[in-house]
All heavy atoms as an XYZ file, in Angstrom:
960
protein
N       0.871     -1.195      0.035
C       0.005     -0.034      0.008
C       0.888      1.211      0.009
O       1.893      1.288      0.609
C      -0.908     -0.016      1.196
C      -1.773      1.193      1.297
S      -2.843      1.244      2.697
C      -4.209      0.099      2.042
N       0.479      2.282     -0.665
C       1.286      3.506     -0.840
C       0.409      4.629     -0.288
O      -0.722      4.776     -0.697
C       1.657      3.662     -2.351
C       2.478      2.514     -2.745
C       2.337      5.007     -2.527
C       2.771      2.473     -4.325
N       1.014      5.472      0.509
C       0.304      6.554      1.073
C       0.102      7.593     -0.033
O       0.969      7.987     -0.853
C       1.037      7.285      2.220
N      -1.154      8.099     -0.229
C      -1.462      9.190     -1.201
C      -2.104     10.338     -0.477
O      -2.760     10.123      0.578
C      -2.442      8.645     -2.207
C      -1.827      7.759     -3.223
N      -1.456      6.453     -3.013
C      -1.604      7.921     -4.590
C      -1.010      5.912     -4.086
N      -1.021      6.803     -5.060
N      -1.955     11.446     -1.006
C      -2.723     12.671     -0.486
C      -3.891     12.722     -1.410
O      -3.725     12.844     -2.614
C      -1.879     13.855     -0.581
C      -2.642     15.139     -0.101
C      -1.892     16.439     -0.086
N      -0.766     16.452     -1.103
C       0.351     17.035     -0.871
N       0.533     17.772      0.196
N       1.231     17.150     -1.867
N      -5.067     12.858     -0.849
C      -6.277     13.011     -1.675
C      -6.940     14.323     -1.254
O      -7.174     14.610     -0.103
C      -7.214     11.834     -1.483
C      -8.466     12.049     -2.250
C      -6.571     10.466     -1.924
N      -7.242     15.198     -2.201
C      -7.958     16.429     -1.971
C      -9.410     16.251     -1.930
O     -10.028     15.596     -2.880
C      -7.565     17.450     -2.980
N     -10.136     16.571     -0.887
C     -11.565     16.361     -0.792
C     -12.218     17.707     -0.691
O     -11.719     18.609      0.061
C     -11.973     15.522      0.452
C     -11.473     14.061      0.388
C     -11.898     13.358      1.741
C     -12.031     13.332     -0.750
N     -13.351     17.867     -1.188
C     -14.135     19.046     -1.013
C     -15.612     18.789     -0.749
O     -16.118     17.810     -1.338
C     -14.086     19.904     -2.397
N     -16.252     19.516      0.130
C     -17.606     19.225      0.394
C     -18.491     20.187     -0.372
O     -18.324     21.442     -0.309
C     -17.898     19.415      1.966
C     -17.215     18.495      2.822
C     -17.405     18.721      4.288
C     -17.580     17.009      2.605
N     -19.410     19.656     -1.285
C     -20.150     20.516     -2.038
C     -21.588     20.083     -2.055
O     -21.899     18.803     -2.138
C     -19.648     20.524     -3.503
C     -18.244     21.107     -3.629
C     -19.568     19.138     -4.061
N     -22.598     20.974     -2.043
C     -24.016     20.568     -2.089
C     -24.476     20.638     -3.555
O     -25.516     21.225     -3.793
C     -24.623     21.547     -1.184
C     -23.805     22.819     -1.447
C     -22.441     22.339     -1.644
N     -23.806     20.085     -4.512
C     -24.244     20.176     -5.850
C     -24.037     18.772     -6.590
O     -23.889     17.760     -5.991
C     -23.429     21.298     -6.553
O     -22.059     20.989     -6.531
N     -23.917     18.851     -7.961
C     -23.688     17.704     -8.760
C     -22.297     17.100     -8.605
O     -21.316     17.879     -8.416
C     -23.865     18.042    -10.224
C     -25.337     18.377    -10.617
C     -25.303     18.790    -12.058
C     -26.286     17.268    -10.356
N     -22.101     15.801     -8.614
C     -20.926     15.186     -8.502
C     -20.790     14.208     -9.668
O     -21.660     13.440     -9.988
C     -20.751     14.351     -7.236
C     -20.935     15.363     -6.000
C     -19.524     13.510     -7.086
C     -20.925     14.636     -4.664
N     -19.624     14.190    -10.280
C     -19.452     13.271    -11.363
C     -18.051     12.502    -11.123
O     -16.991     12.998    -11.203
C     -19.289     13.954    -12.698
N     -18.171     11.236    -10.671
C     -16.956     10.443    -10.375
C     -16.542      9.638    -11.616
O     -15.434      9.339    -11.810
C     -17.230      9.552     -9.237
S     -17.413     10.463     -7.717
N     -17.542      9.168    -12.413
C     -17.229      8.372    -13.564
C     -17.674      8.939    -14.848
O     -17.877      8.312    -15.887
C     -17.895      6.919    -13.463
C     -19.425      7.018    -13.299
O     -19.882      8.146    -13.348
O     -20.047      6.038    -13.159
N     -17.790     10.286    -14.841
C     -18.271     10.969    -16.077
C     -19.686     11.257    -16.105
O     -20.173     12.058    -16.856
N     -20.452     10.519    -15.194
C     -21.973     10.690    -15.221
C     -22.343     11.459    -13.947
O     -21.974     11.067    -12.869
C     -22.622      9.305    -15.213
C     -22.339      8.486    -16.553
C     -22.987      9.172    -17.675
O     -24.033      9.766    -17.622
O     -22.224      9.169    -18.737
N     -23.079     12.526    -14.118
C     -23.537     13.256    -12.872
C     -24.501     12.429    -12.048
O     -25.312     11.681    -12.583
C     -24.235     14.566    -13.444
C     -24.609     14.161    -14.812
C     -23.584     13.133    -15.327
N     -24.308     12.501    -10.768
C     -25.299     11.926     -9.831
C     -26.440     12.898     -9.602
O     -26.448     14.094    -10.044
C     -24.606     11.657     -8.487
C     -23.463     10.634     -8.570
C     -22.806     10.236     -7.253
O     -23.350     10.824     -6.205
O     -21.865      9.538     -7.264
N     -27.451     12.368     -8.869
C     -28.566     13.255     -8.610
C     -28.093     14.382     -7.665
O     -27.161     14.207     -6.885
C     -29.649     12.468     -7.891
C     -30.339     11.417     -8.621
C     -31.391     10.717     -7.885
O     -32.010     11.345     -7.056
O     -31.686      9.613     -8.197
N     -28.718     15.528     -7.765
C     -28.274     16.679     -6.960
C     -28.717     16.445     -5.567
O     -29.759     16.014     -5.235
C     -29.101     17.936     -7.551
C     -28.532     19.168     -6.713
C     -29.062     20.424     -7.393
O     -29.571     20.401     -8.500
N     -28.749     21.546     -6.831
N     -27.729     16.760     -4.707
C     -28.033     16.575     -3.222
C     -28.920     17.679     -2.769
O     -28.865     18.790     -3.242
C     -26.649     16.718     -2.450
N     -29.791     17.314     -1.765
C     -30.573     18.426     -1.239
C     -29.788     19.527     -0.693
O     -28.680     19.252     -0.157
C     -31.449     17.663     -0.139
C     -31.411     16.287     -0.427
C     -29.995     16.059     -1.191
N     -30.285     20.769     -0.717
C     -29.439     21.859     -0.239
C     -29.076     21.646      1.240
O     -29.881     21.174      2.055
C     -30.301     23.166     -0.481
C     -30.397     23.693     -1.712
S     -28.741     23.867     -2.628
C     -28.157     25.266     -1.734
N     -27.855     21.955      1.572
C     -27.348     21.816      2.850
C     -26.815     20.465      3.181
O     -26.173     20.225      4.235
N     -26.868     19.570      2.241
C     -26.390     18.179      2.484
C     -25.072     18.034      1.721
O     -25.002     17.946      0.538
C     -27.292     17.029      1.922
C     -26.809     15.647      2.225
C     -27.752     14.674      1.815
O     -29.028     14.829      1.936
O     -27.343     13.611      1.086
N     -23.931     18.006      2.492
C     -22.622     17.995      1.830
C     -22.332     16.628      1.198
O     -22.846     15.687      1.718
C     -21.583     18.394      2.967
C     -22.338     17.978      4.151
C     -23.749     18.057      3.939
N     -21.517     16.676      0.203
C     -21.004     15.444     -0.396
C     -19.499     15.541     -0.578
O     -19.005     16.640     -0.881
C     -21.677     15.034     -1.735
C     -23.166     14.817     -1.603
C     -23.645     14.160     -2.851
N     -25.006     13.873     -2.787
C     -25.681     13.035     -3.668
N     -25.029     12.625     -4.596
N     -26.986     12.947     -3.499
N     -18.835     14.495     -0.472
C     -17.333     14.498     -0.658
C     -17.037     14.291     -2.109
O     -17.691     13.460     -2.807
C     -16.691     13.460      0.104
N     -16.074     14.967     -2.639
C     -15.640     14.886     -4.050
C     -14.178     14.670     -4.121
O     -13.375     15.360     -3.447
C     -15.897     16.164     -4.969
C     -15.464     15.991     -6.259
C     -17.417     16.537     -4.908
N     -13.731     13.590     -4.768
C     -12.276     13.391     -4.878
C     -11.782     14.155     -5.991
O     -12.191     14.162     -7.118
C     -12.000     11.825     -5.159
C     -12.405     11.085     -4.051
C     -10.493     11.749     -5.502
C     -12.237      9.521     -4.139
N     -10.819     15.184     -5.749
C     -10.439     16.196     -6.590
C      -8.933     15.889     -7.149
O      -8.356     16.699     -7.662
C     -10.394     17.508     -5.890
C     -10.199     18.709     -6.856
O     -10.460     18.568     -8.032
O      -9.730     19.742     -6.417
N      -8.517     14.583     -7.025
C      -7.304     14.204     -7.478
C      -6.478     13.627     -6.353
O      -6.835     13.694     -5.205
N      -5.307     13.067     -6.613
C      -4.389     12.474     -5.712
C      -2.915     12.565     -6.081
O      -2.634     12.745     -7.335
C      -4.719     11.000     -5.447
O      -4.488     10.249     -6.636
N      -2.017     12.576     -5.160
C      -0.613     12.675     -5.375
C       0.001     11.427     -4.711
O      -0.353     11.116     -3.548
C       0.056     13.829     -4.855
C      -0.423     15.083     -5.515
O      -0.363     15.163     -6.680
O      -0.757     16.054     -4.733
N       0.914     10.721     -5.365
C       1.694      9.661     -4.637
C       2.744     10.359     -3.770
O       3.636     10.957     -4.283
C       2.311      8.716     -5.688
C       3.030      7.575     -5.008
C       3.470      6.489     -6.126
N       4.488      5.759     -5.674
C       4.674      4.513     -6.148
N       4.014      4.047     -7.087
N       5.677      3.832     -5.660
N       2.709     10.121     -2.431
C       3.568     10.797     -1.458
C       4.642      9.832     -1.101
O       5.854     10.284     -1.095
C       2.752     11.223     -0.205
C       1.602     12.189     -0.665
C       3.662     11.932      0.740
C       1.960     13.445     -1.339
N       4.281      8.673     -0.609
C       5.369      7.689     -0.220
C       5.419      6.581     -1.165
O       4.366      5.962     -1.538
C       4.936      7.106      1.125
C       5.962      6.020      1.694
C       4.806      8.226      2.324
N       6.608      6.294     -1.643
C       7.933      6.910     -1.378
C       8.344      8.013     -2.205
O       9.382      8.717     -1.928
C       8.819      5.739     -1.558
C       8.275      4.975     -2.665
C       6.758      5.112     -2.601
N       7.538      8.339     -3.239
C       8.115      9.286     -4.295
C       8.588     10.715     -3.735
O       9.572     11.166     -4.281
C       6.959      9.519     -5.314
C       6.669      8.287     -6.089
O       7.251      7.253     -5.817
O       5.763      8.372     -6.916
N       7.882     11.241     -2.749
C       8.143     12.580     -2.368
C       8.993     12.654     -1.136
O       9.180     13.813     -0.620
C       6.858     13.407     -2.302
C       6.184     13.568     -3.640
C       4.980     14.334     -3.548
O       4.822     15.302     -2.794
N       3.919     14.078     -4.344
N       9.385     11.622     -0.494
C       9.986     11.604      0.790
C      11.464     11.890      0.659
O      12.111     11.457     -0.445
C       9.763     10.250      1.599
C       8.330     10.241      2.034
S       7.918     11.411      3.271
C       6.661     12.343      2.431
N      12.081     12.412      1.602
C      13.656     12.679      1.548
C      14.318     11.301      1.488
O      13.943     10.291      2.053
C      13.873     13.326      2.986
C      12.540     13.875      3.430
C      11.557     12.974      2.861
N      15.451     11.374      0.772
C      16.272     10.085      0.678
C      16.859      9.581      1.892
O      17.191      8.406      2.064
C      17.459     10.398     -0.239
C      16.979     10.581     -1.753
O      15.863     10.105     -2.066
O      17.750     11.326     -2.454
N      16.878     10.423      2.890
C      17.406      9.991      4.292
C      16.533      9.000      4.980
O      16.912      8.326      5.861
C      17.685     11.237      5.176
O      16.410     11.881      5.465
N      15.251      8.847      4.562
C      14.297      7.883      5.134
C      14.426      6.511      4.533
O      14.453      6.364      3.355
C      12.895      8.461      5.028
C      12.489      9.686      5.882
C      11.091     10.132      5.577
C      12.758      9.490      7.339
N      14.601      5.480      5.344
C      14.699      4.132      4.848
C      13.308      3.558      4.641
O      12.608      3.158      5.681
C      15.450      3.278      5.894
C      15.488      1.826      5.458
O      15.383      1.493      4.218
O      15.659      1.040      6.376
N      12.731      3.751      3.461
C      11.372      3.326      3.150
C      11.367      1.950      2.594
O      12.076      1.533      1.610
C      10.686      4.351      2.230
C      10.705      5.747      2.823
C       9.382      3.881      1.857
C      10.219      6.819      1.968
N      10.682      1.030      3.249
C      10.569     -0.348      2.939
C       9.455     -0.633      1.925
O       8.854      0.356      1.468
C      10.434     -1.244      4.227
C      11.762     -0.939      5.065
C      11.616     -1.703      6.442
O      11.604     -2.977      6.412
N      11.522     -0.973      7.494
N       9.144     -1.877      1.637
C       8.208     -2.239      0.609
C       6.717     -2.031      1.050
O       5.862     -1.737      0.160
C       8.400     -3.728      0.149
C       9.651     -3.960     -0.625
O      10.083     -3.018     -1.216
O      10.183     -5.062     -0.666
N       6.462     -2.174      2.319
C       5.007     -2.143      2.835
C       4.911     -0.732      3.535
O       5.566     -0.503      4.547
C       4.679     -3.281      3.648
N       4.014      0.075      2.992
C       3.768      1.433      3.683
C       2.332      1.554      3.887
O       1.574      1.589      2.978
C       4.379      2.486      2.799
C       5.871      2.416      2.605
O       6.596      2.754      3.483
N       6.315      1.853      1.514
N       1.950      1.732      5.153
C       0.488      1.655      5.557
C       0.294      2.323      6.875
O       1.279      2.831      7.448
C      -0.088      0.301      5.364
C       0.836     -0.753      6.105
O       1.286     -0.547      7.124
N       1.023     -1.821      5.407
N      -0.852      2.187      7.389
C      -1.145      2.665      8.849
C      -0.671      4.099      8.949
O       0.277      4.403      9.545
C      -0.526      1.810      9.838
C      -1.166      0.428     10.078
O      -0.833     -0.264     10.921
N      -2.007      0.034      9.081
N      -1.413      5.080      8.338
C      -0.851      6.382      8.295
C      -1.938      7.382      9.056
O      -3.068      7.046      9.258
C      -0.673      6.976      6.979
C      -1.914      6.907      6.018
C      -2.542      8.219      5.890
C      -1.452      6.517      4.639
N      -1.376      8.583      9.420
C      -2.206      9.595      9.974
C      -1.591     10.943      9.444
O      -0.365     11.057      9.240
C      -2.222      9.628     11.504
C      -3.300     10.530     12.010
O      -4.371     10.754     11.280
O      -3.306     10.908     13.171
N      -2.387     11.974      9.347
C      -1.961     13.345      9.079
C      -2.569     14.284      9.970
O      -3.567     14.113     10.493
C      -2.280     13.727      7.548
C      -1.598     12.839      6.521
C      -3.783     13.647      7.328
N      -1.824     15.336     10.208
C      -2.356     16.488     11.053
C      -1.676     17.777     10.652
O      -0.475     17.834     10.299
C      -2.024     16.174     12.525
N      -2.420     18.839     10.724
C      -1.861     20.148     10.541
C      -1.367     20.685     11.920
O      -2.127     20.511     12.981
C      -2.859     21.201     10.091
C      -3.207     21.099      8.642
C      -4.370     20.529      8.060
C      -2.440     21.484      7.574
N      -4.205     20.574      6.761
C      -3.111     21.165      6.373
C      -1.188     22.177      7.442
C      -2.526     21.495      5.093
C      -0.734     22.407      6.198
C      -1.351     22.116      5.034
N      -0.138     21.311     11.996
C       0.391     21.769     13.310
C       1.346     22.909     12.947
O       2.308     22.622     12.112
C       1.031     20.703     14.047
C       1.596     21.246     15.343
N       0.806     21.524     16.427
C       2.855     21.496     15.715
C       1.536     22.036     17.471
N       2.828     22.009     16.961
N       1.109     24.020     13.486
C       2.013     25.209     13.302
C       2.326     25.466     11.906
O       3.577     25.779     11.553
C       3.346     24.840     14.137
C       3.619     25.968     15.184
O       2.799     26.948     15.316
O       4.658     25.976     15.758
N       1.393     25.503     10.991
C       1.645     25.764      9.594
C       2.276     24.693      8.668
O       2.684     25.004      7.586
N       2.361     23.445      9.219
C       2.933     22.407      8.584
C       1.956     21.245      8.512
O       1.186     21.001      9.522
C       4.263     21.892      9.089
C       5.324     23.015      9.101
C       6.727     22.550      9.598
N       7.315     21.588      8.593
C       7.957     21.928      7.507
N       8.137     23.232      7.242
N       8.451     21.105      6.656
N       1.937     20.395      7.522
C       1.242     19.217      7.341
C       2.160     18.090      7.825
O       3.223     17.876      7.202
C       0.717     18.954      5.920
C      -0.012     17.665      5.685
C      -1.303     17.718      6.597
C      -0.314     17.493      4.261
N       1.840     17.310      8.817
C       2.680     16.189      9.291
C       2.015     14.941      8.812
O       0.776     14.753      8.844
C       2.652     16.227     10.847
C       3.635     17.387     11.358
C       3.161     18.631     11.507
C       4.838     16.996     11.637
C       3.965     19.625     11.930
C       5.853     18.085     12.053
C       5.343     19.332     12.221
O       6.164     20.301     12.702
N       2.793     13.979      8.374
C       2.436     12.688      7.965
C       3.259     11.593      8.791
O       4.457     11.670      8.842
C       2.726     12.456      6.422
C       2.647     11.072      5.852
C       1.177     10.501      5.977
C       3.118     10.998      4.500
N       2.514     10.686      9.510
C       3.225      9.516     10.196
C       2.708      8.277      9.465
O       1.506      8.145      9.193
C       2.792      9.570     11.664
N       3.606      7.364      9.217
C       3.224      6.101      8.616
C       4.164      4.969      8.985
O       5.291      5.204      9.325
C       3.096      6.204      7.080
C       4.432      6.146      6.305
C       4.972      5.079      5.752
C       5.342      7.208      6.125
N       6.138      5.366      5.120
C       6.480      6.752      5.373
C       5.480      8.556      6.473
C       7.518      7.509      5.030
C       6.497      9.286      6.193
C       7.540      8.835      5.394
N       3.631      3.772      8.904
C       4.379      2.545      9.262
C       5.035      2.024      7.920
O       4.446      1.963      6.840
C       3.416      1.469      9.682
C       3.974      0.150      9.832
C       2.888     -0.933     10.083
N       3.408     -2.261     10.318
C       3.725     -3.175      9.369
N       3.510     -2.846      8.169
N       4.227     -4.375      9.743
N       6.358      1.695      7.971
C       7.019      1.054      6.892
C       7.622     -0.193      7.429
O       8.190     -0.273      8.476
C       8.052      2.061      6.323
O       8.635      1.410      5.045
C       9.260      2.363      7.176
N       7.593     -1.225      6.556
C       8.085     -2.590      7.014
C       8.341     -3.424      5.715
O       7.977     -3.017      4.600
C       7.099     -3.287      7.871
N       9.035     -4.560      5.913
C       9.212     -5.510      4.709
C       8.050     -5.941      4.048
O       7.837     -6.091      2.906
C      10.059     -6.611      5.283
C      10.634     -6.138      6.554
C       9.705     -5.068      7.144
N       6.993     -6.266      4.887
C       5.649     -6.733      4.431
C       4.586     -6.110      5.408
O       4.881     -5.474      6.341
C       5.520     -8.231      4.426
O       5.554     -8.678      5.868
C       6.617     -8.943      3.736
N       3.308     -6.441      5.032
C       2.225     -5.893      5.778
C       2.112     -6.676      7.113
O       1.495     -6.131      8.117
C       0.856     -6.033      5.044
C      -0.254     -5.594      5.814
N      -0.487     -4.280      6.057
C      -1.333     -6.211      6.433
C      -1.592     -4.105      6.753
N      -2.053     -5.244      6.957
N       2.744     -7.870      7.230
C       2.682     -8.620      8.403
C       3.598     -8.113      9.480
O       4.522     -7.407      9.200
C       3.025    -10.138      8.116
C       2.085    -10.656      7.077
C       2.428    -10.818      5.758
C       0.752    -11.003      7.395
C       1.512    -11.275      4.821
C      -0.187    -11.582      6.483
C       0.212    -11.658      5.285
N       3.358     -8.486     10.736
C       4.147     -7.958     11.870
C       5.569     -8.267     11.659
O       5.938     -9.368     11.256
C       3.638     -8.587     13.175
N       6.450     -7.348     12.067
C       7.866     -7.470     11.860
C       8.664     -6.686     12.860
O       8.277     -5.489     13.196
C       8.247     -7.026     10.452
O       9.678     -6.972     10.299
N       9.830     -7.216     13.294
C      10.693     -6.454     14.186
C      11.450     -5.378     13.420
O      12.099     -4.541     13.943
C      11.684     -7.413     14.774
N      11.357     -5.463     12.073
C      12.041     -4.427     11.188
C      11.111     -3.189     10.963
O      11.582     -2.292     10.265
C      12.431     -5.082      9.896
C      13.427     -6.204      9.973
C      14.693     -5.728     10.728
O      15.253     -4.716     10.408
O      15.098     -6.390     11.723
N       9.972     -3.164     11.514
C       9.039     -2.103     11.306
C       9.633     -0.753     11.852
O      10.190     -0.659     12.929
C       7.695     -2.355     11.980
O       7.154     -3.538     11.439
C       6.706     -1.182     11.787
N       9.359      0.285     11.033
C       9.751      1.686     11.483
C       8.490      2.511     11.365
O       7.707      2.225     10.638
C      10.779      2.328     10.572
C      12.001      1.484     10.301
C      12.992      1.510     11.513
N      14.236      1.089     11.242
C      14.699     -0.234     11.255
N      13.861     -1.200     11.549
N      15.990     -0.625     11.202
N       8.421      3.532     12.212
C       7.418      4.567     12.107
C       8.063      5.806     11.761
O       8.851      6.329     12.508
C       6.595      4.737     13.413
C       5.398      5.530     13.364
S       3.977      4.877     12.462
C       3.442      3.456     13.497
N       7.784      6.365     10.593
C       8.417      7.653     10.132
C       7.414      8.758     10.262
O       6.193      8.529     10.183
C       8.712      7.518      8.573
C       9.832      6.637      8.201
N      11.049      6.517      8.889
C       9.965      5.720      7.248
C      11.858      5.731      8.328
N      11.242      5.155      7.290
N       8.011      9.963     10.481
C       7.187     11.163     10.536
C       7.900     12.209      9.681
O       9.145     12.295      9.739
C       7.054     11.763     12.081
C       6.346     13.097     11.947
C       6.511     10.713     12.914
N       7.183     12.818      8.712
C       7.641     13.838      7.833
C       6.719     14.952      7.819
O       5.588     14.831      8.228
C       7.895     13.245      6.430
N       7.226     16.127      7.410
C       6.297     17.183      7.395
C       6.558     18.075      6.143
O       7.563     18.060      5.515
C       6.427     18.170      8.604
O       7.723     18.837      8.569
N       5.545     18.822      5.802
C       5.604     19.706      4.545
C       5.008     21.135      5.004
O       3.933     21.134      5.577
C       4.863     19.160      3.407
C       4.837     19.894      2.129
C       3.863     19.237      1.187
O       2.750     18.964      1.332
N       4.497     18.857     -0.109
N       5.755     22.220      4.682
C       5.230     23.538      5.006
C       4.093     23.882      4.126
O       4.122     23.405      2.824
C       6.322     24.575      4.818
N       3.153     24.571      4.482
C       2.050     25.070      3.667
C       2.562     25.813      2.446
O       3.333     26.792      2.554
C       1.145     26.012      4.500
C      -0.051     26.529      3.899
C      -1.068     25.331      3.459
C      -0.781     27.487      4.805
N       2.118     25.339      1.259
C       2.523     26.001      0.006
C       3.826     25.551     -0.532
O       4.266     26.045     -1.598
N       4.506     24.600      0.024
C       5.814     24.068     -0.392
C       5.603     22.651     -0.862
O       4.707     21.925     -0.476
C       6.813     24.150      0.647
C       7.255     25.595      1.033
C       8.445     25.665      2.014
O       8.943     24.537      2.333
O       8.773     26.736      2.382
N       6.505     22.208     -1.749
C       6.446     20.842     -2.299
C       7.327     19.840     -1.543
O       7.082     18.650     -1.469
C       6.923     20.810     -3.794
C       5.807     21.466     -4.691
O       4.675     21.439     -4.246
O       6.304     22.089     -5.755
N       8.411     20.354     -0.983
C       9.393     19.499     -0.342
C       8.946     18.961      1.044
O       8.361     19.757      1.874
C      10.729     20.251     -0.132
N       9.237     17.713      1.253
C       8.989     17.112      2.588
C      10.144     17.073      3.375
O      11.291     16.869      2.877
C       8.398     15.679      2.363
C       7.025     15.693      1.960
C       6.555     15.781      0.613
C       5.770     15.624      2.670
N       5.222     15.733      0.507
C       4.757     15.620      1.817
C       5.510     15.542      4.087
C       3.366     15.549      2.246
C       4.261     15.415      4.490
C       3.193     15.481      3.571
N      10.123     17.208      4.700
C      11.260     17.129      5.578
C      11.064     15.998      6.592
O      10.036     15.885      7.166
C      11.314     18.508      6.475
C      12.359     18.579      7.432
C      12.357     19.937      8.112
N      11.369     20.084      9.125
C      10.909     21.298      9.618
N      11.500     22.365      9.220
N       9.935     21.319     10.563
N      12.148     15.195      6.817
C      12.095     14.102      7.697
C      12.100     14.687      9.089
O      12.913     15.531      9.463
C      13.330     13.250      7.496
N      11.194     14.123      9.917
C      11.133     14.736     11.413
C      11.543     13.784     12.317
O      12.153     14.056     13.454
C       9.630     15.127     11.706
C       9.112     16.203     10.829
C       9.690     17.647     11.094
O      10.355     17.832     12.128
O       9.460     18.502     10.260
N      11.368     12.457     12.003
C      11.891     11.440     12.956
C      11.453      9.999     12.616
O      10.591      9.845     11.761
N      12.198      9.054     13.122
C      11.884      7.643     12.855
C      11.964      6.973     14.130
O      12.879      7.218     14.976
C      12.965      7.078     11.875
O      12.801      7.727     10.592
C      12.746      5.553     11.608
N      10.998      6.006     14.363
C      10.887      5.263     15.572
C      11.030      3.767     15.202
O      10.272      3.289     14.367
C       9.599      5.539     16.296
C       9.408      6.979     16.621
C       8.772      7.831     15.698
C       9.864      7.470     17.824
C       8.653      9.166     16.016
C       9.688      8.789     18.143
C       9.068      9.664     17.241
N      11.913      3.111     15.928
C      12.174      1.729     15.753
C      12.324      1.037     17.162
O      13.243      1.398     17.886
C      13.464      1.398     14.927
C      13.786      0.006     14.739
N      15.007     -0.561     15.168
C      13.065     -0.998     14.294
C      15.009     -1.835     14.967
N      13.838     -2.124     14.338
N      11.401      0.210     17.510
C      11.451     -0.384     18.850
C      11.659     -1.912     18.871
O      11.581     -2.570     19.942
C      10.035     -0.136     19.583
C       9.668      1.335     19.713
C       8.228      1.481     20.345
C      10.710      2.084     20.476
N      12.103     -2.512     17.729
C      12.409     -3.855     17.637
C      11.131     -4.685     17.703
O      11.250     -5.998     17.896
N       9.996     -4.168     17.437
C       8.731     -4.874     17.323
C       7.832     -4.174     16.419
O       8.205     -3.114     15.913
C       8.086     -4.909     18.826
O       6.925     -5.728     18.793
C       7.603     -3.552     19.220
N       6.745     -4.717     16.060
C       5.796     -4.127     15.138
C       5.149     -2.852     15.740
O       4.908     -2.836     16.926
C       4.627     -5.147     14.764
C       4.013     -4.758     13.491
O       4.783     -4.421     12.540
O       2.797     -4.788     13.406
N       4.948     -1.881     14.852
C       4.377     -0.578     15.274
C       3.305     -0.288     14.241
O       3.396     -0.480     13.087
C       5.344      0.511     15.207
C       6.667      0.368     16.072
C       7.577      1.406     15.732
C       6.271      0.458     17.510
N       2.131      0.183     14.856
C       0.930      0.337     13.944
C       0.042      1.543     14.543
O       0.299      1.910     15.647
C       0.081     -0.867     13.843
C       0.779     -1.985     13.075
C      -0.136     -3.136     12.796
N       0.673     -4.175     12.258
C       0.477     -4.722     11.028
N      -0.456     -4.204     10.184
N       1.261     -5.681     10.544
N      -0.924      1.895     13.710
C      -1.860      2.878     14.103
C      -1.402      4.188     14.604
O      -1.702      4.564     15.788
C      -2.916      2.215     15.076
C      -3.502      0.920     14.665
C      -4.068      0.959     13.251
O      -4.609      2.047     12.790
O      -4.072     -0.119     12.639
N      -0.538      4.900     13.897
C      -0.143      6.199     14.420
C      -1.327      7.185     14.569
O      -2.205      7.135     13.749
C       0.893      6.706     13.314
C       0.368      6.081     12.107
C      -0.159      4.699     12.509
N      -1.182      7.954     15.534
C      -2.178      9.097     15.590
C      -1.462     10.378     16.069
O      -0.754     10.399     17.061
C      -3.221      8.776     16.755
C      -4.270      9.826     16.795
C      -5.416      9.460     17.739
O      -5.259      8.557     18.566
N      -6.448     10.225     17.817
N      -1.507     11.331     15.103
C      -0.969     12.614     15.427
C      -1.978     13.551     16.025
O      -3.081     13.715     15.576
C      -0.399     13.348     14.134
C       0.755     12.567     13.478
C       0.923     13.030     12.050
C       1.972     12.748     14.220
N      -1.710     14.215     17.117
C      -2.545     15.198     17.864
C      -1.835     16.461     17.972
O      -0.803     16.493     18.628
C      -3.022     14.609     19.181
C      -3.970     15.606     19.840
C      -3.645     13.229     19.033
N      -2.450     17.525     17.445
C      -1.911     18.915     17.599
C      -2.506     19.445     18.905
O      -3.689     19.591     18.977
C      -2.275     19.739     16.408
O      -1.725     21.142     16.556
N      -1.562     19.896     19.708
C      -1.989     20.521     21.078
C      -1.290     21.959     21.126
O      -0.288     22.161     20.407
C      -1.483     19.731     22.178
O      -0.121     19.763     22.401
C      -1.950     18.242     22.074
N      -1.728     22.826     22.015
C      -1.062     24.119     22.159
C       0.416     23.969     22.573
O       1.206     24.851     22.172
C      -1.891     24.763     23.227
C      -3.234     24.121     23.207
C      -2.985     22.725     22.807
N       0.763     22.872     23.180
C       2.163     22.747     23.701
C       2.995     21.951     22.705
O       4.195     21.779     22.889
C       2.177     22.118     24.998
O       1.582     20.823     25.014
N       2.424     21.383     21.606
C       3.226     20.724     20.539
C       2.406     19.594     19.933
O       1.216     19.419     20.193
N       3.106     18.905     19.014
C       2.471     17.815     18.257
C       2.918     16.567     18.998
O       3.997     16.299     19.347
C       3.113     17.812     16.827
C       2.375     16.730     15.938
C       0.960     17.110     15.623
C       3.203     16.647     14.616
N       1.877     15.703     19.254
C       1.972     14.390     19.962
C       1.694     13.260     18.941
O       0.772     13.309     18.209
C       0.997     14.316     21.089
C       1.131     12.983     21.820
C       1.207     15.564     22.044
N       2.606     12.256     19.079
C       2.493     11.038     18.145
C       2.147      9.878     19.071
O       3.016      9.613     20.017
C       3.678     10.832     17.371
C       3.769      9.395     16.659
C       2.665      9.272     15.626
C       5.065      9.199     16.032
N       1.021      9.246     18.931
C       0.692      8.016     19.531
C       0.898      6.879     18.607
O       0.623      7.095     17.385
C      -0.758      8.038     20.029
C      -1.096      9.105     21.136
C      -1.590     10.277     20.793
C      -0.826      8.829     22.466
C      -1.805     11.262     21.743
C      -1.088      9.770     23.426
C      -1.669     10.947     23.097
O      -1.908     11.942     24.030
N       1.237      5.653     19.101
C       1.275      4.471     18.207
C       1.131      3.235     19.047
O       1.348      3.286     20.208
C       2.619      4.455     17.393
C       3.856      4.352     18.173
S       5.316      4.391     17.189
C       5.954      5.947     17.607
């Protein structure tokens, strides 16, 4: 699995996912529209990060003007002592990603959760 950024917009109007418009939503009822996607991992990540074959279990959060991405990387999707949890960030309006940290505990790591607080960004896993 590869992490992708997907732009979503809520609109109370016509939606065309396969070229055919759907029925119009009642006013005030939002609908999600997929507005495109970008392949982020591994394509846009810094070379300093050791990105393995299986990339999944991700979370994103805005904090202090940056978009943070945390994800699990391992040899396979199955539990592994080689699992790493990477965190990278991107400044608003910039294309480059910056490596923020890597966690390796010699056991499988999953389900990252990034939480923005007034005192800083917290990563749970």
